[in-house]
N, C-alpha and C positions, 0 to 999 in steps of 0.2 A: 254197345256197338257188337253187331255180332263179325268174328273173327272170319276172314275169307280164308277159305282153303284151296288148294289146288287140287288137280284130280289124283294126283298121285300121294296124297297125305296120307292115306289108308296103308298105303305101301311102306312110305316111310315110317308110321306109327307102329306098323309091324315088325320093321328091322330093327328099329330102337327097343322093342320089347323083345324079340326072340334073338337078337345078337347082342355081342358086346359094343355096337357101334354106337358112338354118340350122334346126334339129331345132325348136326354139320357134315358127318361122314356120312349118314345114310343117305341125306340128300344128294351128296357127290355121287354115290355108288349108283342110286337110281338115274340121276343124269346122265354118267356115264353107260349104263347099259341101254338108256334110250338112244342116246347117240350111236352106240354100236348097230343096234338095230335099224337104227334110220338111216344107215350108210346106204347108197346106193350100189348096184351091182359094179358100173364103173370106178366110184371111190376105192371100194373093196379091192378090186384088182390091182388099181394104181398102187394103193398102201402095201398089200401083199407082195406086190412086185418089190417096191422099195425096200422093206423087211428082210425078204428072200434073199435080195442081191446084196445086201448088207452082209447077210451072213455066208456070203461067197459062191453061191448057187448061179448056175449059168440059164440064159434063156430057157432052154429047152426042159430044163429041170424045174425051174420056176413056171413055166407056163403049164406044164403036166400037172405039177402039184396044185394050183390054182385050178386048174380044171376039175381035179378031183375033190377040192375044198368046197365049191360052188354048190354043188346040191344038198348041202349038209347046213346051208345058212337059214336062218329063222324063215325065210321067205325066197326060197331058192329060184333064180331065173332059169327061163329055156336054158338048154346045154348050149355052149359055146365052144366053137371050135378053137385050136391054138391059134391060127389064123385071127378069129376076132378079138379073142384076148389080146394080140399083138396089136391090134387097131386101136385097142382102148388104151392101151399102155403110150404107145408111139404115134397115134392120130392117123 
């Protein structure tokens, strides 16, 4: 019987061959990276707001930083104003 391979098996095999990661670790890394890049703009804004708030930053600093980070995402969204960022976080 043929072993069923997921679409990311080649990447996982590559990581196991080229890094000190064991197969289970490589699978977790691939899934974590995919989840990171699957994050919507709204999810990213909310997550970063919580993270930066936990570091003691105030909203003006937080929204400025998030606005600077967004264009560097893998799939950058259209530019969002601080008002639009606030709406994502606070509704």
